[in-house]
CHARMM-style PDB file with segment names, atoms N, HN, CA, C and O in Angstrom:
ATOM      1  N   MET     1      -3.535  20.169  11.438  1.00  0.00      PROA
ATOM      2  CA  MET     1      -2.279  20.846  11.615  1.00  0.00      PROA
ATOM      3  C   MET     1      -2.565  22.222  12.200  1.00  0.00      PROA
ATOM      4  O   MET     1      -3.528  22.895  11.833  1.00  0.00      PROA
ATOM      5  N   THR     2      -1.709  22.605  13.105  1.00  0.00      PROA
ATOM      6  HN  THR     2      -0.926  22.058  13.403  1.00  0.00      PROA
ATOM      7  CA  THR     2      -1.942  23.885  13.779  1.00  0.00      PROA
ATOM      8  C   THR     2      -0.779  24.860  13.711  1.00  0.00      PROA
ATOM      9  O   THR     2      -0.912  26.006  14.139  1.00  0.00      PROA
ATOM     10  N   CYS     3       0.371  24.421  13.176  1.00  0.00      PROA
ATOM     11  HN  CYS     3       0.479  23.490  12.829  1.00  0.00      PROA
ATOM     12  CA  CYS     3       1.528  25.326  13.181  1.00  0.00      PROA
ATOM     13  C   CYS     3       2.548  24.935  12.112  1.00  0.00      PROA
ATOM     14  O   CYS     3       2.399  23.931  11.416  1.00  0.00      PROA
ATOM     15  N   GLY     4       3.567  25.748  12.008  1.00  0.00      PROA
ATOM     16  HN  GLY     4       3.688  26.563  12.574  1.00  0.00      PROA
ATOM     17  CA  GLY     4       4.620  25.488  11.045  1.00  0.00      PROA
ATOM     18  C   GLY     4       5.374  24.198  11.305  1.00  0.00      PROA
ATOM     19  O   GLY     4       5.850  23.553  10.371  1.00  0.00      PROA
ATOM     20  N   CYS     5       5.485  23.822  12.562  1.00  0.00      PROA
ATOM     21  HN  CYS     5       5.098  24.345  13.321  1.00  0.00      PROA
ATOM     22  CA  CYS     5       6.161  22.549  12.888  1.00  0.00      PROA
ATOM     23  C   CYS     5       5.368  21.369  12.332  1.00  0.00      PROA
ATOM     24  O   CYS     5       5.951  20.388  11.870  1.00  0.00      PROA
ATOM     25  N   CYS     6       4.060  21.464  12.376  1.00  0.00      PROA
ATOM     26  HN  CYS     6       3.587  22.261  12.750  1.00  0.00      PROA
ATOM     27  CA  CYS     6       3.206  20.416  11.811  1.00  0.00      PROA
ATOM     28  C   CYS     6       3.453  20.295  10.314  1.00  0.00      PROA
ATOM     29  O   CYS     6       3.602  19.193   9.787  1.00  0.00      PROA
ATOM     30  N   VAL     7       3.493  21.428   9.638  1.00  0.00      PROA
ATOM     31  HN  VAL     7       3.372  22.324  10.066  1.00  0.00      PROA
ATOM     32  CA  VAL     7       3.749  21.461   8.198  1.00  0.00      PROA
ATOM     33  C   VAL     7       5.095  20.815   7.894  1.00  0.00      PROA
ATOM     34  O   VAL     7       5.203  20.008   6.971  1.00  0.00      PROA
ATOM     35  N   THR     8       6.103  21.161   8.653  1.00  0.00      PROA
ATOM     36  HN  THR     8       6.015  21.817   9.403  1.00  0.00      PROA
ATOM     37  CA  THR     8       7.436  20.615   8.441  1.00  0.00      PROA
ATOM     38  C   THR     8       7.450  19.108   8.644  1.00  0.00      PROA
ATOM     39  O   THR     8       8.090  18.389   7.875  1.00  0.00      PROA
ATOM     40  N   SER     9       6.763  18.621   9.655  1.00  0.00      PROA
ATOM     41  HN  SER     9       6.244  19.205  10.279  1.00  0.00      PROA
ATOM     42  CA  SER     9       6.712  17.176   9.915  1.00  0.00      PROA
ATOM     43  C   SER     9       6.097  16.424   8.741  1.00  0.00      PROA
ATOM     44  O   SER     9       6.625  15.404   8.296  1.00  0.00      PROA
ATOM     45  N   VAL    10       4.980  16.936   8.248  1.00  0.00      PROA
ATOM     46  HN  VAL    10       4.551  17.764   8.609  1.00  0.00      PROA
ATOM     47  CA  VAL    10       4.313  16.294   7.107  1.00  0.00      PROA
ATOM     48  C   VAL    10       5.219  16.353   5.885  1.00  0.00      PROA
ATOM     49  O   VAL    10       5.408  15.346   5.202  1.00  0.00      PROA
ATOM     50  N   ARG    11       5.777  17.518   5.607  1.00  0.00      PROA
ATOM     51  HN  ARG    11       5.623  18.336   6.162  1.00  0.00      PROA
ATOM     52  CA  ARG    11       6.623  17.684   4.422  1.00  0.00      PROA
ATOM     53  C   ARG    11       7.804  16.718   4.459  1.00  0.00      PROA
ATOM     54  O   ARG    11       8.104  16.070   3.457  1.00  0.00      PROA
ATOM     55  N   LYS    12       8.468  16.616   5.594  1.00  0.00      PROA
ATOM     56  HN  LYS    12       8.224  17.142   6.408  1.00  0.00      PROA
ATOM     57  CA  LYS    12       9.639  15.741   5.701  1.00  0.00      PROA
ATOM     58  C   LYS    12       9.283  14.272   5.486  1.00  0.00      PROA
ATOM     59  O   LYS    12      10.029  13.548   4.827  1.00  0.00      PROA
ATOM     60  N   GLU    13       8.170  13.832   6.026  1.00  0.00      PROA
ATOM     61  HN  GLU    13       7.564  14.421   6.561  1.00  0.00      PROA
ATOM     62  CA  GLU    13       7.767  12.434   5.841  1.00  0.00      PROA
ATOM     63  C   GLU    13       7.411  12.157   4.385  1.00  0.00      PROA
ATOM     64  O   GLU    13       7.797  11.124   3.837  1.00  0.00      PROA
ATOM     65  N   VAL    14       6.684  13.066   3.764  1.00  0.00      PROA
ATOM     66  HN  VAL    14       6.370  13.905   4.210  1.00  0.00      PROA
ATOM     67  CA  VAL    14       6.290  12.855   2.364  1.00  0.00      PROA
ATOM     68  C   VAL    14       7.522  12.907   1.457  1.00  0.00      PROA
ATOM     69  O   VAL    14       7.592  12.163   0.479  1.00  0.00      PROA
ATOM     70  N   GLU    15       8.481  13.758   1.759  1.00  0.00      PROA
ATOM     71  HN  GLU    15       8.424  14.363   2.554  1.00  0.00      PROA
ATOM     72  CA  GLU    15       9.708  13.833   0.965  1.00  0.00      PROA
ATOM     73  C   GLU    15      10.484  12.521   0.982  1.00  0.00      PROA
ATOM     74  O   GLU    15      11.272  12.262   0.073  1.00  0.00      PROA
ATOM     75  N   ARG    16      10.279  11.705   1.985  1.00  0.00      PROA
ATOM     76  HN  ARG    16       9.640  11.916   2.724  1.00  0.00      PROA
ATOM     77  CA  ARG    16      10.995  10.433   2.098  1.00  0.00      PROA
ATOM     78  C   ARG    16      10.443   9.355   1.157  1.00  0.00      PROA
ATOM     79  O   ARG    16      11.084   8.324   0.953  1.00  0.00      PROA
ATOM     80  N   VAL    17       9.261   9.590   0.586  1.00  0.00      PROA
ATOM     81  HN  VAL    17       8.740  10.427   0.752  1.00  0.00      PROA
ATOM     82  CA  VAL    17       8.660   8.616  -0.329  1.00  0.00      PROA
ATOM     83  C   VAL    17       9.467   8.606  -1.631  1.00  0.00      PROA
ATOM     84  O   VAL    17       9.727   9.657  -2.217  1.00  0.00      PROA
ATOM     85  N   SER    18       9.853   7.428  -2.069  1.00  0.00      PROA
ATOM     86  HN  SER    18       9.642   6.574  -1.593  1.00  0.00      PROA
ATOM     87  CA  SER    18      10.650   7.281  -3.284  1.00  0.00      PROA
ATOM     88  C   SER    18       9.935   7.894  -4.484  1.00  0.00      PROA
ATOM     89  O   SER    18       8.766   7.609  -4.742  1.00  0.00      PROA
ATOM     90  N   GLY    19      10.657   8.735  -5.205  1.00  0.00      PROA
ATOM     91  HN  GLY    19      11.606   8.967  -4.995  1.00  0.00      PROA
ATOM     92  CA  GLY    19      10.116   9.375  -6.399  1.00  0.00      PROA
ATOM     93  C   GLY    19       9.611  10.781  -6.179  1.00  0.00      PROA
ATOM     94  O   GLY    19       9.450  11.537  -7.138  1.00  0.00      PROA
ATOM     95  N   VAL    20       9.356  11.151  -4.926  1.00  0.00      PROA
ATOM     96  HN  VAL    20       9.487  10.538  -4.147  1.00  0.00      PROA
ATOM     97  CA  VAL    20       8.875  12.511  -4.633  1.00  0.00      PROA
ATOM     98  C   VAL    20      10.046  13.478  -4.761  1.00  0.00      PROA
ATOM     99  O   VAL    20      11.111  13.263  -4.181  1.00  0.00      PROA
ATOM    100  N   ILE    21       9.832  14.561  -5.538  1.00  0.00      PROA
ATOM    101  HN  ILE    21       8.968  14.735  -6.008  1.00  0.00      PROA
ATOM    102  CA  ILE    21      10.899  15.549  -5.710  1.00  0.00      PROA
ATOM    103  C   ILE    21      10.548  16.904  -5.115  1.00  0.00      PROA
ATOM    104  O   ILE    21      11.436  17.730  -4.899  1.00  0.00      PROA
ATOM    105  N   ALA    22       9.261  17.148  -4.845  1.00  0.00      PROA
ATOM    106  HN  ALA    22       8.540  16.478  -5.021  1.00  0.00      PROA
ATOM    107  CA  ALA    22       8.854  18.409  -4.218  1.00  0.00      PROA
ATOM    108  C   ALA    22       7.549  18.200  -3.467  1.00  0.00      PROA
ATOM    109  O   ALA    22       6.678  17.447  -3.902  1.00  0.00      PROA
ATOM    110  N   VAL    23       7.429  18.884  -2.324  1.00  0.00      PROA
ATOM    111  HN  VAL    23       8.137  19.496  -1.971  1.00  0.00      PROA
ATOM    112  CA  VAL    23       6.223  18.791  -1.491  1.00  0.00      PROA
ATOM    113  C   VAL    23       5.838  20.198  -1.053  1.00  0.00      PROA
ATOM    114  O   VAL    23       6.688  20.977  -0.622  1.00  0.00      PROA
ATOM    115  N   ALA    24       4.558  20.517  -1.166  1.00  0.00      PROA
ATOM    116  HN  ALA    24       3.867  19.884  -1.517  1.00  0.00      PROA
ATOM    117  CA  ALA    24       4.027  21.778  -0.649  1.00  0.00      PROA
ATOM    118  C   ALA    24       2.871  21.438   0.287  1.00  0.00      PROA
ATOM    119  O   ALA    24       1.969  20.683  -0.076  1.00  0.00      PROA
ATOM    120  N   VAL    25       2.906  21.997   1.483  1.00  0.00      PROA
ATOM    121  HN  VAL    25       3.639  22.610   1.778  1.00  0.00      PROA
ATOM    122  CA  VAL    25       1.861  21.761   2.482  1.00  0.00      PROA
ATOM    123  C   VAL    25       1.254  23.110   2.833  1.00  0.00      PROA
ATOM    124  O   VAL    25       1.964  24.038   3.221  1.00  0.00      PROA
ATOM    125  N   ASP    26      -0.068  23.213   2.694  1.00  0.00      PROA
ATOM    126  HN  ASP    26      -0.644  22.459   2.379  1.00  0.00      PROA
ATOM    127  CA  ASP    26      -0.779  24.449   2.998  1.00  0.00      PROA
ATOM    128  C   ASP    26      -1.394  24.336   4.388  1.00  0.00      PROA
ATOM    129  O   ASP    26      -2.316  23.548   4.597  1.00  0.00      PROA
ATOM    130  N   LEU    27      -0.894  25.113   5.330  1.00  0.00      PROA
ATOM    131  HN  LEU    27      -0.145  25.753   5.160  1.00  0.00      PROA
ATOM    132  CA  LEU    27      -1.384  25.047   6.712  1.00  0.00      PROA
ATOM    133  C   LEU    27      -2.862  25.422   6.793  1.00  0.00      PROA
ATOM    134  O   LEU    27      -3.616  24.793   7.536  1.00  0.00      PROA
ATOM    135  N   GLY    28      -3.281  26.423   6.052  1.00  0.00      PROA
ATOM    136  HN  GLY    28      -2.668  26.935   5.449  1.00  0.00      PROA
ATOM    137  CA  GLY    28      -4.661  26.899   6.119  1.00  0.00      PROA
ATOM    138  C   GLY    28      -5.685  25.883   5.661  1.00  0.00      PROA
ATOM    139  O   GLY    28      -6.736  25.729   6.284  1.00  0.00      PROA
ATOM    140  N   THR    29      -5.384  25.187   4.575  1.00  0.00      PROA
ATOM    141  HN  THR    29      -4.530  25.312   4.070  1.00  0.00      PROA
ATOM    142  CA  THR    29      -6.348  24.227   4.027  1.00  0.00      PROA
ATOM    143  C   THR    29      -6.032  22.787   4.402  1.00  0.00      PROA
ATOM    144  O   THR    29      -6.896  21.913   4.330  1.00  0.00      PROA
ATOM    145  N   GLY    30      -4.788  22.546   4.801  1.00  0.00      PROA
ATOM    146  HN  GLY    30      -4.086  23.256   4.859  1.00  0.00      PROA
ATOM    147  CA  GLY    30      -4.372  21.181   5.101  1.00  0.00      PROA
ATOM    148  C   GLY    30      -4.029  20.383   3.853  1.00  0.00      PROA
ATOM    149  O   GLY    30      -3.792  19.178   3.936  1.00  0.00      PROA
ATOM    150  N   ALA    31      -3.998  21.037   2.703  1.00  0.00      PROA
ATOM    151  HN  ALA    31      -4.190  22.016   2.636  1.00  0.00      PROA
ATOM    152  CA  ALA    31      -3.711  20.342   1.447  1.00  0.00      PROA
ATOM    153  C   ALA    31      -2.216  20.062   1.309  1.00  0.00      PROA
ATOM    154  O   ALA    31      -1.369  20.854   1.724  1.00  0.00      PROA
ATOM    155  N   VAL    32      -1.927  18.922   0.718  1.00  0.00      PROA
ATOM    156  HN  VAL    32      -2.614  18.279   0.380  1.00  0.00      PROA
ATOM    157  CA  VAL    32      -0.551  18.537   0.418  1.00  0.00      PROA
ATOM    158  C   VAL    32      -0.464  18.303  -1.087  1.00  0.00      PROA
ATOM    159  O   VAL    32      -1.236  17.522  -1.645  1.00  0.00      PROA
ATOM    160  N   SER    33       0.466  18.972  -1.731  1.00  0.00      PROA
ATOM    161  HN  SER    33       1.092  19.606  -1.278  1.00  0.00      PROA
ATOM    162  CA  SER    33       0.708  18.787  -3.164  1.00  0.00      PROA
ATOM    163  C   SER    33       2.107  18.228  -3.335  1.00  0.00      PROA
ATOM    164  O   SER    33       3.040  18.619  -2.634  1.00  0.00      PROA
ATOM    165  N   ILE    34       2.238  17.301  -4.287  1.00  0.00      PROA
ATOM    166  HN  ILE    34       1.480  16.983  -4.857  1.00  0.00      PROA
ATOM    167  CA  ILE    34       3.556  16.728  -4.528  1.00  0.00      PROA
ATOM    168  C   ILE    34       3.902  16.778  -6.004  1.00  0.00      PROA
ATOM    169  O   ILE    34       3.023  16.818  -6.866  1.00  0.00      PROA
ATOM    170  N   GLU    35       5.194  16.775  -6.277  1.00  0.00      PROA
ATOM    171  HN  GLU    35       5.907  16.743  -5.577  1.00  0.00      PROA
ATOM    172  CA  GLU    35       5.730  16.547  -7.615  1.00  0.00      PROA
ATOM    173  C   GLU    35       6.551  15.283  -7.505  1.00  0.00      PROA
ATOM    174  O   GLU    35       7.229  15.049  -6.505  1.00  0.00      PROA
ATOM    175  N   SER    36       6.482  14.463  -8.557  1.00  0.00      PROA
ATOM    176  HN  SER    36       5.931  14.653  -9.369  1.00  0.00      PROA
ATOM    177  CA  SER    36       7.238  13.218  -8.517  1.00  0.00      PROA
ATOM    178  C   SER    36       7.799  12.894  -9.890  1.00  0.00      PROA
ATOM    179  O   SER    36       7.344  13.406 -10.912  1.00  0.00      PROA
ATOM    180  N   THR    37       8.793  12.034  -9.879  1.00  0.00      PROA
ATOM    181  HN  THR    37       9.163  11.618  -9.049  1.00  0.00      PROA
ATOM    182  CA  THR    37       9.417  11.611 -11.122  1.00  0.00      PROA
ATOM    183  C   THR    37       8.624  10.506 -11.794  1.00  0.00      PROA
ATOM    184  O   THR    37       8.754  10.296 -13.000  1.00  0.00      PROA
ATOM    185  N   THR    38       7.807   9.801 -11.032  1.00  0.00      PROA
ATOM    186  HN  THR    38       7.701   9.971 -10.052  1.00  0.00      PROA
ATOM    187  CA  THR    38       6.973   8.709 -11.537  1.00  0.00      PROA
ATOM    188  C   THR    38       5.637   8.748 -10.814  1.00  0.00      PROA
ATOM    189  O   THR    38       5.530   9.386  -9.767  1.00  0.00      PROA
ATOM    190  N   PRO    39       4.607   8.079 -11.347  1.00  0.00      PROA
ATOM    191  CA  PRO    39       3.349   7.990 -10.604  1.00  0.00      PROA
ATOM    192  C   PRO    39       3.585   7.325  -9.247  1.00  0.00      PROA
ATOM    193  O   PRO    39       4.347   6.365  -9.137  1.00  0.00      PROA
ATOM    194  N   ILE    40       2.926   7.847  -8.230  1.00  0.00      PROA
ATOM    195  HN  ILE    40       2.307   8.627  -8.319  1.00  0.00      PROA
ATOM    196  CA  ILE    40       3.087   7.317  -6.874  1.00  0.00      PROA
ATOM    197  C   ILE    40       1.727   6.888  -6.342  1.00  0.00      PROA
ATOM    198  O   ILE    40       0.735   7.603  -6.486  1.00  0.00      PROA
ATOM    199  N   ASP    41       1.695   5.731  -5.734  1.00  0.00      PROA
ATOM    200  HN  ASP    41       2.500   5.150  -5.616  1.00  0.00      PROA
ATOM    201  CA  ASP    41       0.473   5.217  -5.122  1.00  0.00      PROA
ATOM    202  C   ASP    41       0.040   6.183  -4.022  1.00  0.00      PROA
ATOM    203  O   ASP    41       0.818   6.470  -3.113  1.00  0.00      PROA
ATOM    204  N   PRO    42      -1.190   6.686  -4.095  1.00  0.00      PROA
ATOM    205  CA  PRO    42      -1.660   7.603  -3.054  1.00  0.00      PROA
ATOM    206  C   PRO    42      -1.579   7.010  -1.645  1.00  0.00      PROA
ATOM    207  O   PRO    42      -1.457   7.744  -0.664  1.00  0.00      PROA
ATOM    208  N   GLY    43      -1.648   5.690  -1.552  1.00  0.00      PROA
ATOM    209  HN  GLY    43      -1.748   5.094  -2.349  1.00  0.00      PROA
ATOM    210  CA  GLY    43      -1.527   5.038  -0.254  1.00  0.00      PROA
ATOM    211  C   GLY    43      -0.172   5.266   0.390  1.00  0.00      PROA
ATOM    212  O   GLY    43      -0.069   5.339   1.615  1.00  0.00      PROA
ATOM    213  N   LEU    44       0.870   5.378  -0.426  1.00  0.00      PROA
ATOM    214  HN  LEU    44       0.786   5.319  -1.421  1.00  0.00      PROA
ATOM    215  CA  LEU    44       2.199   5.657   0.119  1.00  0.00      PROA
ATOM    216  C   LEU    44       2.262   7.059   0.707  1.00  0.00      PROA
ATOM    217  O   LEU    44       2.903   7.281   1.734  1.00  0.00      PROA
ATOM    218  N   ILE    45       1.601   7.993   0.059  1.00  0.00      PROA
ATOM    219  HN  ILE    45       1.080   7.813  -0.776  1.00  0.00      PROA
ATOM    220  CA  ILE    45       1.564   9.366   0.566  1.00  0.00      PROA
ATOM    221  C   ILE    45       0.745   9.406   1.855  1.00  0.00      PROA
ATOM    222  O   ILE    45       1.140  10.047   2.829  1.00  0.00      PROA
ATOM    223  N   ALA    46      -0.396   8.720   1.856  1.00  0.00      PROA
ATOM    224  HN  ALA    46      -0.717   8.199   1.065  1.00  0.00      PROA
ATOM    225  CA  ALA    46      -1.234   8.680   3.055  1.00  0.00      PROA
ATOM    226  C   ALA    46      -0.474   8.050   4.228  1.00  0.00      PROA
ATOM    227  O   ALA    46      -0.599   8.506   5.365  1.00  0.00      PROA
ATOM    228  N   SER    47       0.303   7.015   3.956  1.00  0.00      PROA
ATOM    229  HN  SER    47       0.405   6.644   3.033  1.00  0.00      PROA
ATOM    230  CA  SER    47       1.094   6.380   5.013  1.00  0.00      PROA
ATOM    231  C   SER    47       2.146   7.334   5.567  1.00  0.00      PROA
ATOM    232  O   SER    47       2.378   7.381   6.775  1.00  0.00      PROA
ATOM    233  N   ALA    48       2.779   8.089   4.678  1.00  0.00      PROA
ATOM    234  HN  ALA    48       2.591   8.050   3.697  1.00  0.00      PROA
ATOM    235  CA  ALA    48       3.789   9.055   5.120  1.00  0.00      PROA
ATOM    236  C   ALA    48       3.150  10.129   5.998  1.00  0.00      PROA
ATOM    237  O   ALA    48       3.712  10.525   7.019  1.00  0.00      PROA
ATOM    238  N   ILE    49       1.986  10.590   5.595  1.00  0.00      PROA
ATOM    239  HN  ILE    49       1.530  10.269   4.765  1.00  0.00      PROA
ATOM    240  CA  ILE    49       1.275  11.591   6.399  1.00  0.00      PROA
ATOM    241  C   ILE    49       0.891  10.990   7.751  1.00  0.00      PROA
ATOM    242  O   ILE    49       0.948  11.667   8.777  1.00  0.00      PROA
ATOM    243  N   GLY    50       0.503   9.729   7.743  1.00  0.00      PROA
ATOM    244  HN  GLY    50       0.457   9.179   6.909  1.00  0.00      PROA
ATOM    245  CA  GLY    50       0.190   9.031   8.994  1.00  0.00      PROA
ATOM    246  C   GLY    50       1.387   8.945   9.921  1.00  0.00      PROA
ATOM    247  O   GLY    50       1.244   9.087  11.135  1.00  0.00      PROA
ATOM    248  N   ARG    51       2.574   8.713   9.359  1.00  0.00      PROA
ATOM    249  HN  ARG    51       2.690   8.597   8.372  1.00  0.00      PROA
ATOM    250  CA  ARG    51       3.788   8.659  10.186  1.00  0.00      PROA
ATOM    251  C   ARG    51       4.075  10.009  10.839  1.00  0.00      PROA
ATOM    252  O   ARG    51       4.713  10.075  11.889  1.00  0.00      PROA
ATOM    253  N   ALA    52       3.599  11.079  10.212  1.00  0.00      PROA
ATOM    254  HN  ALA    52       3.081  11.025   9.359  1.00  0.00      PROA
ATOM    255  CA  ALA    52       3.776  12.418  10.792  1.00  0.00      PROA
ATOM    256  C   ALA    52       2.712  12.689  11.859  1.00  0.00      PROA
ATOM    257  O   ALA    52       2.771  13.712  12.541  1.00  0.00      PROA
ATOM    258  N   GLY    53       1.747  11.788  12.008  1.00  0.00      PROA
ATOM    259  HN  GLY    53       1.699  10.957  11.454  1.00  0.00      PROA
ATOM    260  CA  GLY    53       0.742  11.927  13.052  1.00  0.00      PROA
ATOM    261  C   GLY    53      -0.599  12.477  12.590  1.00  0.00      PROA
ATOM    262  O   GLY    53      -1.401  12.935  13.404  1.00  0.00      PROA
ATOM    263  N   TYR    54      -0.843  12.433  11.278  1.00  0.00      PROA
ATOM    264  HN  TYR    54      -0.191  12.062  10.617  1.00  0.00      PROA
ATOM    265  CA  TYR    54      -2.082  12.993  10.729  1.00  0.00      PROA
ATOM    266  C   TYR    54      -2.785  11.969   9.876  1.00  0.00      PROA
ATOM    267  O   TYR    54      -2.185  10.970   9.481  1.00  0.00      PROA
ATOM    268  N   THR    55      -4.059  12.204   9.584  1.00  0.00      PROA
ATOM    269  HN  THR    55      -4.547  13.016   9.905  1.00  0.00      PROA
ATOM    270  CA  THR    55      -4.829  11.321   8.709  1.00  0.00      PROA
ATOM    271  C   THR    55      -5.227  12.085   7.454  1.00  0.00      PROA
ATOM    272  O   THR    55      -5.361  13.309   7.461  1.00  0.00      PROA
ATOM    273  N   VAL    56      -5.410  11.333   6.388  1.00  0.00      PROA
ATOM    274  HN  VAL    56      -5.301  10.339   6.382  1.00  0.00      PROA
ATOM    275  CA  VAL    56      -5.800  11.919   5.106  1.00  0.00      PROA
ATOM    276  C   VAL    56      -7.319  11.855   4.977  1.00  0.00      PROA
ATOM    277  O   VAL    56      -7.936  10.818   5.220  1.00  0.00      PROA
ATOM    278  N   THR    57      -7.899  12.972   4.595  1.00  0.00      PROA
ATOM    279  HN  THR    57      -7.397  13.814   4.397  1.00  0.00      PROA
ATOM    280  CA  THR    57      -9.327  13.022   4.272  1.00  0.00      PROA
ATOM    281  C   THR    57      -9.444  13.551   2.856  1.00  0.00      PROA
ATOM    282  O   THR    57      -8.560  14.256   2.368  1.00  0.00      PROA
ATOM    283  N   GLU    58     -10.526  13.212   2.212  1.00  0.00      PROA
ATOM    284  HN  GLU    58     -11.244  12.640   2.608  1.00  0.00      PROA
ATOM    285  CA  GLU    58     -10.697  13.665   0.833  1.00  0.00      PROA
ATOM    286  C   GLU    58     -11.703  14.763   0.723  1.00  0.00      PROA
ATOM    287  OT1 GLU    58     -11.961  15.255  -0.376  1.00  0.00      PROA
TER     288      GLU     58
END
């Protein structure tokens, strides 16, 4: 990610995952933090990030 638009794209896609109630994306580190109402499969989050055009690394 290189800009605020990138952050917004990732945040919006992750927010669409069922159960997600809050998303924070750190441009500097590339970290994404979520709050959810129930446990969420990390694969669903990775897929959402992929739809925004990025890949997940650990």
